[in-house]
LOMI-798627 format. One line per 2 residues: number of its first residue (from 0); their letters; for each residue x, y, z of C-alpha. Coordinates in nm, 2 decimals. Example, Ala and Ser with C-alpha at 12.3 -4.5 7.8 and 13.67 -1.06 7.14 Angstrom:
2
0) AS) 1.23/-0.45/0.78 ~ 1.37/-0.11/0.71
***
This chain:
708
0) MI) -10.27/0.17/9.56 ~ -10.32/-0.21/9.59
2) KK) -10.24/-0.19/9.96 ~ -10.51/0.08/10.00
4) IF) -10.77/-0.13/9.82 ~ -10.69/-0.43/10.04
6) IF) -10.73/-0.22/10.35 ~ -11.06/-0.08/10.22
8) IF) -11.20/-0.43/10.15 ~ -11.07/-0.55/10.49
10) VC) -11.24/-0.26/10.68 ~ -11.56/-0.32/10.48
12) SI) -11.56/-0.69/10.57 ~ -11.51/-0.61/10.94
14) FK) -11.80/-0.35/10.92 ~ -12.03/-0.60/10.75
16) FS) -11.99/-0.88/11.00 ~ -11.95/-0.66/11.31
18) NG) -12.22/-0.65/11.58 ~ -12.30/-1.02/11.54
20) QK) -12.35/-1.01/11.16 ~ -12.17/-1.31/11.03
22) PL) -12.23/-1.52/10.72 ~ -12.56/-1.70/10.76
24) TQ) -12.41/-2.03/10.66 ~ -12.21/-2.02/10.99
26) YV) -12.54/-2.06/11.18 ~ -12.62/-2.38/10.99
28) NP) -12.54/-2.71/11.17 ~ -12.58/-2.99/10.92
30) FL) -12.56/-3.24/11.21 ~ -12.89/-3.11/11.36
32) GT) -13.14/-3.38/11.32 ~ -12.89/-3.67/11.28
34) AT) -12.91/-3.79/11.64 ~ -13.17/-4.04/11.77
36) LW) -13.37/-4.00/12.09 ~ -13.34/-4.27/12.35
38) DS) -13.47/-4.09/12.67 ~ -13.82/-4.21/12.75
40) ID) -13.91/-3.86/12.87 ~ -13.81/-3.70/12.54
42) IG) -13.98/-3.98/12.33 ~ -14.30/-4.02/12.53
44) YK) -14.26/-4.38/12.61 ~ -13.99/-4.63/12.71
46) PT) -13.83/-4.76/12.38 ~ -13.76/-5.12/12.31
48) HR) -13.60/-5.04/11.98 ~ -13.45/-4.74/11.80
50) TW) -13.71/-4.47/11.75 ~ -13.70/-4.30/11.42
52) GA) -13.50/-3.98/11.44 ~ -13.52/-3.69/11.19
54) EV) -13.34/-3.93/10.95 ~ -13.14/-3.65/10.78
56) FP) -12.79/-3.66/10.63 ~ -12.50/-3.43/10.73
58) GA) -12.31/-3.44/10.39 ~ -12.25/-3.20/10.11
60) SL) -12.53/-3.09/9.87 ~ -12.67/-2.78/9.69
62) PN) -13.03/-2.68/9.71 ~ -13.25/-2.94/9.53
64) AM) -12.95/-3.10/9.37 ~ -12.91/-3.44/9.21
66) VQ) -12.61/-3.52/9.44 ~ -12.63/-3.56/9.81
68) LS) -12.27/-3.67/9.91 ~ -12.28/-3.80/10.26
70) PV) -12.14/-4.07/10.49 ~ -12.32/-4.40/10.55
72) TL) -12.29/-4.54/10.90 ~ -12.56/-4.81/10.85
74) FH) -12.72/-4.92/10.53 ~ -13.09/-4.96/10.52
76) SG) -13.15/-4.69/10.78 ~ -13.32/-4.37/10.70
78) SG) -13.07/-4.14/10.54 ~ -12.79/-4.39/10.60
80) YQ) -12.63/-4.18/10.88 ~ -12.70/-4.20/11.25
82) YE) -12.50/-3.98/11.49 ~ -12.47/-4.25/11.75
84) DT) -12.30/-4.50/11.52 ~ -11.92/-4.54/11.54
86) VI) -11.82/-4.66/11.19 ~ -11.85/-4.53/10.83
88) YA) -11.91/-4.78/10.55 ~ -11.89/-4.55/10.26
90) FT) -11.97/-4.21/10.11 ~ -12.27/-4.23/9.89
92) HT) -12.42/-3.98/9.64 ~ -12.80/-3.97/9.69
94) SK) -13.00/-3.93/10.01 ~ -13.35/-3.82/10.11
96) GH) -13.40/-3.91/10.47 ~ -13.61/-4.21/10.39
98) WN) -13.52/-4.58/10.35 ~ -13.40/-4.56/9.99
100) LC) -13.13/-4.41/9.76 ~ -12.76/-4.41/9.88
102) HI) -12.62/-4.47/9.53 ~ -12.26/-4.54/9.44
104) PL) -12.08/-4.61/9.77 ~ -11.71/-4.52/9.78
106) LP) -11.45/-4.54/10.05 ~ -11.08/-4.47/10.05
108) AT) -10.87/-4.74/10.20 ~ -10.52/-4.88/10.24
110) GN) -10.37/-5.20/10.39 ~ -10.59/-5.50/10.46
112) FT) -10.96/-5.54/10.43 ~ -11.22/-5.79/10.29
114) PE) -11.55/-5.76/10.10 ~ -11.74/-5.80/10.43
116) DY) -11.50/-5.60/10.66 ~ -11.39/-5.27/10.53
118) CS) -11.57/-5.00/10.73 ~ -11.37/-4.76/10.94
120) AY) -11.41/-4.62/11.29 ~ -11.44/-4.24/11.32
122) SH) -11.49/-3.98/11.59 ~ -11.71/-3.68/11.60
124) KN) -11.41/-3.49/11.73 ~ -11.25/-3.53/11.39
126) ES) -11.57/-3.47/11.19 ~ -11.71/-3.14/11.06
128) AH) -11.98/-3.02/10.82 ~ -12.08/-2.69/10.66
130) PG) -12.34/-2.62/10.39 ~ -12.18/-2.78/10.08
132) YY) -11.89/-2.94/10.27 ~ -11.83/-3.25/10.49
134) QV) -11.51/-3.38/10.65 ~ -11.41/-3.68/10.86
136) YL) -11.10/-3.87/10.96 ~ -11.11/-4.24/10.89
138) ER) -10.92/-4.40/11.17 ~ -10.87/-4.74/11.02
140) YG) -10.70/-4.61/10.71 ~ -10.55/-4.29/10.84
142) VN) -10.73/-4.09/10.57 ~ -10.87/-3.74/10.61
144) AE) -11.18/-3.73/10.38 ~ -11.32/-3.41/10.25
146) LT) -11.63/-3.38/10.03 ~ -11.80/-3.11/9.83
148) ST) -12.04/-3.10/9.54 ~ -12.22/-2.92/9.26
150) LR) -12.57/-2.99/9.13 ~ -12.48/-3.31/8.94
152) CA) -12.12/-3.38/9.05 ~ -11.92/-3.48/9.35
154) FH) -11.57/-3.39/9.46 ~ -11.38/-3.63/9.69
156) KY) -11.05/-3.53/9.84 ~ -10.86/-3.79/10.04
158) TF) -10.54/-3.71/10.22 ~ -10.35/-4.03/10.31
160) RD) -10.05/-4.07/10.55 ~ -9.72/-4.06/10.38
162) GQ) -9.60/-4.38/10.22 ~ -9.94/-4.55/10.22
164) SK) -10.07/-4.73/9.91 ~ -10.40/-4.57/9.79
166) KL) -10.70/-4.77/9.71 ~ -11.07/-4.69/9.66
168) IV) -11.34/-4.93/9.75 ~ -11.64/-4.91/9.52
170) DL) -11.92/-5.12/9.67 ~ -12.19/-5.12/9.39
172) SH) -12.36/-5.42/9.54 ~ -12.48/-5.20/9.83
174) SN) -12.73/-4.92/9.86 ~ -13.04/-4.85/10.07
176) ER) -13.24/-5.02/9.80 ~ -13.22/-5.36/9.64
178) VR) -12.94/-5.35/9.39 ~ -13.04/-5.52/9.06
180) GW) -12.71/-5.48/8.88 ~ -12.39/-5.27/8.84
182) EI) -12.09/-5.22/8.63 ~ -11.75/-5.05/8.67
184) NQ) -11.48/-5.01/8.40 ~ -11.15/-4.83/8.36
186) EG) -11.10/-4.58/8.08 ~ -10.74/-4.48/8.01
188) EN) -10.51/-4.39/8.30 ~ -10.73/-4.15/8.50
190) VF) -11.10/-4.24/8.45 ~ -11.34/-4.51/8.58
192) KG) -11.71/-4.52/8.49 ~ -12.01/-4.74/8.52
194) FQ) -12.36/-4.75/8.67 ~ -12.57/-4.89/8.96
196) QT) -12.92/-5.01/8.90 ~ -13.17/-5.00/9.19
198) GE) -13.51/-4.85/9.14 ~ -13.34/-4.60/8.92
200) KM) -13.03/-4.65/8.71 ~ -12.76/-4.40/8.81
202) YF) -12.45/-4.36/8.58 ~ -12.12/-4.22/8.68
204) YA) -11.80/-4.09/8.51 ~ -11.50/-4.03/8.74
206) VV) -11.18/-3.84/8.67 ~ -10.89/-3.90/8.91
208) NH) -10.57/-3.70/8.97 ~ -10.37/-4.02/9.02
210) KI) -10.28/-4.29/8.77 ~ -10.51/-4.59/8.80
212) KN) -10.31/-4.91/8.80 ~ -10.61/-5.14/8.78
214) IE) -10.96/-5.22/8.91 ~ -11.00/-5.56/9.09
216) SW) -11.31/-5.75/9.18 ~ -11.29/-5.89/9.53
218) KN) -11.57/-6.13/9.63 ~ -11.66/-6.42/9.86
220) DK) -11.97/-6.63/9.90 ~ -12.17/-6.34/10.04
222) HE) -12.04/-6.01/9.90 ~ -11.85/-5.84/9.62
224) IS) -11.67/-5.51/9.60 ~ -11.45/-5.34/9.34
226) VV) -11.11/-5.20/9.44 ~ -10.94/-4.93/9.24
228) NF) -10.56/-4.93/9.29 ~ -10.36/-4.62/9.23
230) AD) -10.00/-4.55/9.14 ~ -9.79/-4.40/9.42
232) SS) -9.82/-4.02/9.46 ~ -9.75/-3.78/9.75
234) NP) -10.05/-3.56/9.66 ~ -10.40/-3.60/9.81
236) LE) -10.62/-3.83/9.60 ~ -10.89/-3.62/9.43
238) IQ) -11.18/-3.78/9.25 ~ -11.43/-3.57/9.05
240) IG) -11.74/-3.76/8.95 ~ -12.03/-3.66/8.72
242) FS) -12.36/-3.84/8.76 ~ -12.67/-3.89/8.53
244) FV) -12.98/-4.09/8.53 ~ -12.97/-4.11/8.15
246) SI) -12.62/-4.23/8.04 ~ -12.25/-4.23/8.11
248) AN) -12.20/-3.99/7.82 ~ -12.43/-3.74/8.00
250) AK) -12.25/-3.80/8.33 ~ -11.93/-3.71/8.16
252) EN) -12.09/-3.39/8.01 ~ -12.22/-3.29/8.35
254) LE) -11.88/-3.33/8.50 ~ -11.71/-3.13/8.22
256) KE) -11.95/-2.84/8.24 ~ -12.00/-2.82/8.62
258) ML) -11.68/-2.92/8.78 ~ -11.38/-3.04/8.58
260) GK) -11.09/-2.80/8.60 ~ -11.19/-2.65/8.93
262) SF) -11.00/-2.69/9.25 ~ -11.16/-2.85/9.56
264) QQ) -11.16/-2.52/9.74 ~ -11.32/-2.34/9.45
266) VR) -11.61/-2.59/9.43 ~ -11.65/-2.57/9.81
268) DE) -11.65/-2.19/9.80 ~ -11.91/-2.18/9.52
270) AS) -12.13/-2.42/9.72 ~ -12.11/-2.20/10.03
272) KT) -12.19/-1.90/9.82 ~ -12.50/-2.07/9.67
274) WE) -12.63/-2.15/10.02 ~ -12.55/-1.80/10.15
276) TL) -12.76/-1.65/9.87 ~ -13.06/-1.87/9.95
278) LS) -13.04/-1.83/10.33 ~ -13.01/-1.45/10.30
280) KI) -13.35/-1.43/10.15 ~ -13.48/-1.44/10.51
282) KV) -13.28/-1.22/10.75 ~ -13.37/-1.21/11.11
284) TG) -13.28/-0.97/11.39 ~ -13.31/-1.03/11.76
286) GT) -13.36/-1.37/11.92 ~ -13.08/-1.57/12.08
288) ER) -12.79/-1.74/11.90 ~ -12.95/-2.07/11.97
290) QK) -13.27/-1.96/11.80 ~ -13.08/-1.83/11.50
292) GI) -12.89/-2.15/11.48 ~ -13.20/-2.36/11.48
294) FY) -13.37/-2.12/11.24 ~ -13.10/-2.12/10.97
296) ST) -13.03/-2.49/11.02 ~ -13.40/-2.57/10.96
298) LY) -13.41/-2.33/10.66 ~ -13.11/-2.51/10.51
300) RS) -13.28/-2.85/10.58 ~ -13.59/-2.73/10.40
302) FL) -13.42/-2.71/10.06 ~ -13.26/-3.05/10.00
304) WP) -13.56/-3.23/9.85 ~ -13.71/-3.28/9.59
306) AL) -13.40/-3.37/9.40 ~ -13.29/-3.29/9.04
308) RS) -13.30/-3.57/8.79 ~ -13.23/-3.40/8.46
310) DI) -12.89/-3.34/8.31 ~ -12.72/-3.01/8.22
312) NG) -12.83/-3.06/7.86 ~ -13.19/-3.11/7.97
314) DF) -13.22/-3.48/7.92 ~ -13.41/-3.70/8.16
316) TD) -13.56/-4.05/8.18 ~ -13.94/-4.04/8.21
318) LK) -14.16/-4.29/8.39 ~ -14.18/-4.50/8.08
320) GN) -13.81/-4.53/8.06 ~ -13.78/-4.30/7.76
322) VV) -13.50/-4.04/7.74 ~ -13.67/-3.71/7.67
324) NK) -13.58/-3.34/7.67 ~ -13.86/-3.09/7.73
326) GF) -13.68/-2.78/7.82 ~ -13.72/-2.78/8.20
328) NY) -13.54/-2.93/8.50 ~ -13.69/-3.26/8.59
330) YT) -13.73/-3.34/8.96 ~ -13.82/-3.63/9.18
332) GP) -14.17/-3.62/9.32 ~ -14.20/-3.43/9.65
334) SL) -14.30/-3.61/9.96 ~ -14.64/-3.48/9.92
336) WD) -14.82/-3.63/10.22 ~ -14.56/-3.47/10.44
338) DY) -14.45/-3.15/10.28 ~ -14.76/-3.01/10.11
340) RN) -14.84/-2.87/10.45 ~ -14.56/-2.61/10.46
342) KL) -14.23/-2.70/10.29 ~ -14.37/-2.67/9.93
344) VL) -14.52/-2.33/10.02 ~ -14.18/-2.22/10.14
346) LG) -14.02/-2.36/9.83 ~ -14.26/-2.15/9.62
348) ML) -14.18/-1.84/9.82 ~ -13.80/-1.86/9.79
350) SP) -13.74/-2.08/9.48 ~ -14.04/-2.02/9.24
352) KV) -13.84/-2.14/8.94 ~ -13.77/-2.48/9.11
354) TV) -14.13/-2.50/9.22 ~ -14.25/-2.45/8.86
356) DV) -14.02/-2.72/8.74 ~ -14.13/-2.96/9.02
358) IK) -14.49/-2.91/8.90 ~ -14.39/-2.96/8.54
360) SL) -14.23/-3.28/8.65 ~ -14.55/-3.39/8.83
362) ID) -14.75/-3.31/8.52 ~ -14.51/-3.51/8.30
364) KG) -14.54/-3.81/8.53 ~ -14.92/-3.77/8.53
366) EN) -14.94/-3.76/8.15 ~ -14.74/-4.08/8.14
368) TG) -14.98/-4.26/8.37 ~ -15.31/-4.08/8.31
370) FM) -15.33/-3.95/8.67 ~ -15.15/-3.70/8.88
372) PT) -14.90/-3.88/9.11 ~ -14.91/-3.86/9.48
374) FF) -14.69/-3.98/9.76 ~ -14.77/-4.22/10.05
376) HG) -15.13/-4.11/10.13 ~ -15.39/-3.86/10.02
378) DH) -15.38/-3.67/9.69 ~ -15.18/-3.37/9.80
380) AA) -15.05/-3.26/9.47 ~ -15.39/-3.08/9.47
382) PF) -15.32/-2.83/9.75 ~ -14.96/-2.79/9.63
384) IA) -15.05/-2.70/9.27 ~ -15.37/-2.50/9.36
386) GT) -15.19/-2.30/9.63 ~ -14.89/-2.24/9.40
388) YL) -15.11/-2.11/9.12 ~ -15.33/-1.90/9.34
390) RG) -15.01/-1.74/9.48 ~ -14.94/-1.61/9.13
392) IR) -14.67/-1.85/9.03 ~ -14.71/-1.93/8.66
394) GF) -14.50/-2.11/8.39 ~ -14.66/-2.45/8.40
396) DV) -14.97/-2.58/8.21 ~ -15.23/-2.53/8.48
398) KS) -15.51/-2.68/8.26 ~ -15.32/-3.00/8.21
400) AY) -15.25/-3.01/8.59 ~ -15.62/-2.95/8.66
402) NL) -15.74/-3.21/8.42 ~ -15.51/-3.47/8.59
404) LL) -15.62/-3.37/8.94 ~ -15.99/-3.39/8.83
406) RN) -15.93/-3.74/8.70 ~ -15.78/-3.83/9.04
408) AT) -16.09/-3.69/9.21 ~ -16.35/-3.87/8.99
410) LE) -16.20/-4.20/8.85 ~ -16.07/-4.51/9.02
412) NR) -15.69/-4.47/9.04 ~ -15.39/-4.55/9.25
414) SR) -15.34/-4.20/9.37 ~ -15.68/-4.20/9.54
416) PY) -15.76/-4.56/9.65 ~ -16.13/-4.63/9.73
418) IL) -16.23/-4.31/9.55 ~ -16.55/-4.46/9.41
420) EY) -16.66/-4.57/9.76 ~ -16.58/-4.22/9.88
422) IA) -16.80/-4.07/9.61 ~ -17.09/-4.31/9.66
424) KG) -17.10/-4.29/10.04 ~ -16.93/-3.97/10.13
426) YI) -16.68/-4.16/10.34 ~ -16.44/-4.46/10.31
428) PE) -16.56/-4.76/10.51 ~ -16.32/-4.94/10.75
430) QD) -16.29/-5.31/10.81 ~ -16.42/-5.46/11.13
432) IK) -16.11/-5.60/11.29 ~ -16.14/-5.76/11.63
434) NP) -15.80/-5.70/11.78 ~ -15.61/-5.44/11.58
436) TV) -15.25/-5.35/11.67 ~ -15.03/-5.06/11.59
438) ET) -14.91/-5.23/11.27 ~ -15.26/-5.33/11.15
440) KA) -15.32/-5.23/10.79 ~ -15.67/-5.17/10.64
442) TA) -15.82/-4.88/10.45 ~ -15.73/-4.60/10.70
444) GV) -16.07/-4.48/10.61 ~ -16.09/-4.19/10.86
446) TK) -15.77/-4.03/10.74 ~ -15.85/-4.09/10.37
448) TL) -16.19/-3.93/10.41 ~ -16.06/-3.62/10.58
450) EY) -15.77/-3.58/10.34 ~ -15.98/-3.64/10.03
452) AY) -16.23/-3.38/10.15 ~ -15.94/-3.13/10.18
454) DD) -15.80/-3.23/9.84 ~ -16.15/-3.19/9.69
456) YA) -16.15/-2.83/9.83 ~ -15.81/-2.77/9.67
458) VA) -15.92/-2.89/9.33 ~ -16.24/-2.69/9.37
460) LL) -16.03/-2.37/9.41 ~ -15.86/-2.44/9.07
462) AK) -16.20/-2.52/8.91 ~ -16.33/-2.19/9.02
464) KL) -16.02/-2.00/8.90 ~ -16.04/-2.18/8.56
466) GD) -16.42/-2.12/8.52 ~ -16.53/-2.48/8.57
468) TV) -16.85/-2.40/8.77 ~ -17.00/-2.75/8.75
470) SY) -16.69/-2.92/8.89 ~ -16.65/-2.64/9.15
472) KM) -16.99/-2.70/9.30 ~ -16.95/-3.08/9.30
474) LM) -16.61/-3.07/9.47 ~ -16.71/-2.80/9.72
476) KR) -17.01/-3.02/9.83 ~ -16.77/-3.31/9.87
478) AG) -16.53/-3.09/10.07 ~ -16.77/-3.13/10.36
480) NY) -16.74/-3.51/10.37 ~ -16.50/-3.48/10.67
482) KN) -16.82/-3.43/10.88 ~ -16.93/-3.79/10.80
484) MF) -16.65/-3.92/11.02 ~ -16.75/-3.72/11.32
486) DP) -16.90/-3.92/11.61 ~ -17.10/-3.69/11.83
488) ST) -17.10/-3.94/12.12 ~ -16.72/-3.91/12.15
490) GL) -16.66/-3.57/11.98 ~ -16.39/-3.73/11.77
492) MR) -16.35/-3.86/11.42 ~ -16.42/-4.24/11.42
494) GR) -16.41/-4.52/11.17 ~ -16.73/-4.64/11.01
496) LE) -16.83/-4.97/10.87 ~ -16.98/-5.04/10.53
498) NG) -17.33/-5.03/10.68 ~ -17.26/-4.69/10.84
500) EW) -17.22/-4.82/11.20 ~ -16.93/-4.69/11.41
502) IK) -16.63/-4.91/11.47 ~ -16.70/-5.06/11.82
504) NF) -16.35/-5.14/11.92 ~ -16.25/-4.78/11.97
506) DP) -15.97/-4.64/12.19 ~ -15.90/-4.28/12.08
508) TY) -15.56/-4.28/12.24 ~ -15.43/-4.59/12.06
510) PY) -15.23/-4.52/11.74 ~ -15.24/-4.72/11.41
512) YE) -15.02/-4.71/11.10 ~ -15.31/-4.78/10.87
514) YM) -15.63/-4.87/11.05 ~ -15.89/-4.60/11.07
516) YR) -15.60/-4.35/11.09 ~ -15.27/-4.31/10.90
518) EA) -14.98/-4.30/11.15 ~ -15.20/-4.14/11.42
520) NA) -15.48/-4.20/11.67 ~ -15.82/-4.04/11.69
522) WQ) -15.70/-3.74/11.89 ~ -15.43/-3.66/11.63
524) SS) -15.68/-3.69/11.35 ~ -16.00/-3.52/11.48
526) FF) -15.92/-3.16/11.42 ~ -15.82/-3.18/11.05
528) AP) -16.04/-2.96/10.84 ~ -15.80/-2.67/10.75
530) HD) -16.04/-2.55/10.48 ~ -16.35/-2.53/10.71
532) VI) -16.25/-2.47/11.07 ~ -16.58/-2.29/11.13
534) GL) -16.76/-2.60/11.01 ~ -16.54/-2.82/11.23
536) IG) -16.62/-2.60/11.54 ~ -16.99/-2.62/11.45
538) LH) -16.98/-3.00/11.50 ~ -16.94/-2.93/11.87
540) RS) -17.20/-2.79/12.11 ~ -17.03/-2.46/12.14
542) KA) -16.70/-2.28/12.11 ~ -16.64/-2.35/12.48
544) DF) -16.70/-2.72/12.41 ~ -16.45/-2.71/12.12
546) EQ) -16.20/-2.53/12.34 ~ -16.24/-2.79/12.61
548) KL) -16.18/-3.06/12.35 ~ -15.86/-2.88/12.24
550) DT) -15.75/-2.86/12.60 ~ -15.79/-3.23/12.63
552) LF) -15.59/-3.30/12.32 ~ -15.30/-3.11/12.46
554) SI) -15.33/-3.25/12.82 ~ -15.42/-3.62/12.81
556) PW) -15.09/-3.81/12.88 ~ -14.96/-4.05/12.61
558) KG) -15.02/-4.40/12.74 ~ -14.68/-4.54/12.66
560) VE) -14.78/-4.71/12.33 ~ -14.46/-4.75/12.12
562) AY) -14.45/-4.67/11.75 ~ -14.14/-4.61/11.54
564) NI) -14.25/-4.28/11.39 ~ -14.48/-4.14/11.66
566) SG) -14.28/-3.95/11.93 ~ -14.25/-3.61/12.10
568) FI) -14.58/-3.53/12.27 ~ -14.77/-3.25/12.43
570) GQ) -15.06/-3.45/12.57 ~ -15.18/-3.64/12.27
572) YC) -15.04/-3.39/12.02 ~ -14.75/-3.55/11.84
574) HG) -14.49/-3.32/11.69 ~ -14.27/-3.60/11.57
576) NQ) -14.52/-3.68/11.29 ~ -14.72/-3.47/11.05
578) PD) -15.10/-3.53/11.09 ~ -15.16/-3.28/11.36
580) HS) -14.91/-3.01/11.28 ~ -15.17/-2.74/11.22
582) FP) -15.37/-2.80/11.54 ~ -15.18/-2.56/11.77
584) WL) -15.33/-2.27/11.58 ~ -15.69/-2.38/11.63
586) YT) -15.73/-2.17/11.95 ~ -15.69/-1.86/11.73
588) FI) -16.03/-1.94/11.57 ~ -16.21/-1.92/11.90
590) GK) -16.06/-1.60/12.02 ~ -15.79/-1.76/12.23
592) QE) -15.48/-1.67/12.02 ~ -15.26/-1.65/12.32
594) KS) -15.32/-2.02/12.40 ~ -15.20/-2.10/12.05
596) QV) -14.89/-1.90/12.11 ~ -14.80/-2.07/12.43
598) LL) -14.80/-2.40/12.24 ~ -14.61/-2.27/11.94
600) DS) -14.34/-2.13/12.16 ~ -14.31/-2.45/12.36
602) IM) -14.28/-2.66/12.04 ~ -14.01/-2.44/11.90
604) NH) -13.82/-2.43/12.23 ~ -13.83/-2.80/12.30
606) FY) -13.85/-3.02/11.99 ~ -13.57/-2.92/11.76
608) DM) -13.24/-2.96/11.95 ~ -13.32/-3.25/12.18
610) GK) -13.11/-3.52/12.34 ~ -12.78/-3.53/12.51
612) NH) -12.60/-3.38/12.21 ~ -12.88/-3.13/12.13
614) LA) -12.89/-3.27/11.78 ~ -13.22/-3.46/11.77
616) YA) -13.56/-3.36/11.64 ~ -13.88/-3.49/11.81
618) GM) -13.94/-3.71/11.51 ~ -13.88/-3.74/11.13
620) DD) -13.80/-3.44/10.92 ~ -13.98/-3.61/10.63
622) AG) -13.80/-3.43/10.34 ~ -13.80/-3.09/10.52
624) EN) -14.16/-3.07/10.65 ~ -14.07/-3.06/11.02
626) SS) -13.79/-2.81/10.95 ~ -14.02/-2.59/10.74
628) WY) -14.27/-2.59/11.03 ~ -14.01/-2.43/11.24
630) VL) -13.90/-2.17/10.98 ~ -14.25/-2.05/10.91
632) TA) -14.37/-2.05/11.27 ~ -14.05/-1.87/11.38
634) IG) -14.13/-1.58/11.14 ~ -14.49/-1.57/11.24
636) LY) -14.65/-1.67/10.91 ~ -14.79/-2.02/10.86
638) PF) -14.99/-2.16/10.56 ~ -15.27/-2.31/10.78
640) SP) -15.45/-2.41/10.46 ~ -15.17/-2.44/10.20
642) AD) -15.42/-2.45/9.91 ~ -15.53/-2.10/10.01
644) PE) -15.30/-1.81/9.92 ~ -15.28/-1.67/10.27
646) YI) -15.10/-1.71/10.60 ~ -15.21/-1.72/10.97
648) IS) -15.02/-1.47/11.18 ~ -14.86/-1.56/11.51
650) VP) -14.59/-1.39/11.73 ~ -14.25/-1.43/11.56
652) LF) -13.94/-1.54/11.76 ~ -13.75/-1.25/11.62
654) DK) -13.78/-0.88/11.66 ~ -13.74/-0.82/11.29
656) VE) -13.77/-1.04/10.98 ~ -13.67/-0.92/10.63
658) FK) -13.81/-1.16/10.37 ~ -13.72/-1.13/10.00
660) LG) -14.03/-1.24/9.81 ~ -14.01/-1.21/9.44
662) EK) -13.87/-0.87/9.34 ~ -13.96/-0.71/9.67
664) EF) -13.89/-0.75/10.04 ~ -14.15/-0.74/10.31
666) TI) -14.06/-0.68/10.67 ~ -14.21/-0.83/10.99
668) IK) -14.17/-0.62/11.31 ~ -14.25/-0.76/11.65
670) KN) -14.33/-0.50/11.92 ~ -14.31/-0.61/12.28
672) SG) -14.25/-0.96/12.41 ~ -14.59/-1.08/12.51
674) KK) -14.79/-1.38/12.38 ~ -15.12/-1.21/12.32
676) IE) -15.15/-1.02/11.99 ~ -15.30/-0.67/12.06
678) SI) -15.29/-0.54/11.70 ~ -15.17/-0.63/11.35
680) TY) -15.10/-0.37/11.08 ~ -14.97/-0.40/10.73
682) DN) -14.85/-0.09/10.55 ~ -14.99/0.11/10.85
684) KK) -15.34/-0.03/10.79 ~ -15.51/-0.25/11.06
686) ID) -15.57/-0.61/10.98 ~ -15.89/-0.76/11.12
688) GY) -15.84/-1.11/11.22 ~ -15.52/-1.31/11.19
690) FI) -15.47/-1.38/10.82 ~ -15.28/-1.20/10.56
692) PH) -15.30/-1.27/10.18 ~ -14.99/-1.36/9.98
694) SE) -15.08/-1.08/9.74 ~ -15.03/-0.83/10.01
696) LL) -14.69/-0.96/10.10 ~ -14.58/-0.93/9.74
698) KG) -14.62/-0.55/9.78 ~ -14.32/-0.54/10.00
700) KK) -14.46/-0.35/10.29 ~ -14.42/-0.37/10.67
702) LV) -14.62/-0.61/10.89 ~ -14.62/-0.50/11.25
704) IT) -14.73/-0.74/11.52 ~ -14.79/-0.57/11.86
706) TR) -14.82/-0.79/12.16 ~ -14.88/-0.75/12.53
***
């Protein structure tokens, strides 16, 4: 009987994964995005220094987890890992893809090393990664390292050569941030614990399967490390570590409830299952194996940030440093300037519970400071929260969120610098600088004005929904302020002085980090009005004139100006950074949808597996924004204006997409292989235009896109 059951299960498994159907996690390549571009043709200019890559990490993590367990090949560099590097310094437990984090560095070792010289060479031939798992062979020490994780815990498994003394280097003086303090202590025979203080204070509690002989402090004039020495054992060294941003006691509790008592393989299998469940919410049919690989790799990459910060008992440390427990999972702030455009919409579609808790976390931060927090530039919690609410996701205090956003929009605050000037003049003036360079910093008045206008529109949508008519009218009037930056003589958005005059030293092809524009030039900034494309087109003499301007955007060659985070061009369009990511769809608004599709297909085909190893993005992933751009474009639904609960339709890469949205599943069918859309139907009813509301997708019907 048992034999028959086994045969039945085996046959079912063969049937399930026959005809190319394999676990979706097998399509994911966690190394995609870890390489750097060096070829001037790929970058768009001849580099004199390392251009920023996607800056992603290849290590083990779960969706939106506290722990990102990954190798560091160079501290103070993006995620800490760069594919072209040849040594590993440590395995750290937090990573985002920006120049911070990398908490609690650990490295197994044996033999001789010093506080300044302990890194190990490695080869990509002896390195592998899978969602929730990472492995590498450390050549210097002869150790095979395997890593896996849960939400709040890490599992290290180190297999040493026979007869080698086993040590663990704990370099708490290092991270990607300035380390302010640390502590490590032994507890009994099998436990070490402590903390590392950077911008945040991260506590750890580690249980080891070997007896700890002692913990030594090794230091010289420049550096200090801790070395954990273990008693001899023939078994692999296994270290299970719980983490907390509250206390060591909470780190211990997290470990006991999430991981302790489980085998390494069990934790790894559970991690893989978690990722399979998430990835399977979008199933694609058709397309090439390469396209599926990029699709599921970018889908995976879209769900690693924001990161969990509350413990399994609900405790978290708020912005004032108080330990509180409010009954929800507390998360880091999203990278709002980057990922409000698409990633946070995708997060809401596939992980609404996480989205609600992220918004609750933003509200909690806002109530501690009096204003809704933002990230980097603009006030883009506004489109995130408005779009989420208008898509029907509830569970957070929308009135509290709205009041905070309204304060951001009307009072001087750090989230919206120069807001009073913006209110008074309808634009943010720029300084008159005679010889600006790429690195020049000023007000970035053009970008701020355009973005504040869009944020005003987003808050206005909430005001209307909540019945605040006075604020709605005021904010909608301000939503047109983007027009105040339009210079008819150039047909571009241009900086203005306090007296209203245009900036005279004006080269529309020259990029700036924070002068007139934020990480962009005039071409990459002049078509941003996602809430009012018709009004934007109206600033030009005709639709034909607007089309010619778009043609110029995508055809003027980049002039070779070098900037760290601006790379990957089609004409002046830059896919390696966020500001112009919605521009390819603009042809659709003037009846030339097929021209948009040519661009979209070209971007998907060229900018996501670049370089000699086919592991480079055109530019930074920025916490999943660039990855989410691919995911949503590949299925043919993009949140052109993320504050609005609708999607612009384009031609999918795949013949069929099955998308589990809430309790139902809608399907996208592509008919024919052309780039021009001939008709769109949903539930057998024709759609006029190219937009479909989120509320329609929730009905779980069939969207058919017919091309020629």
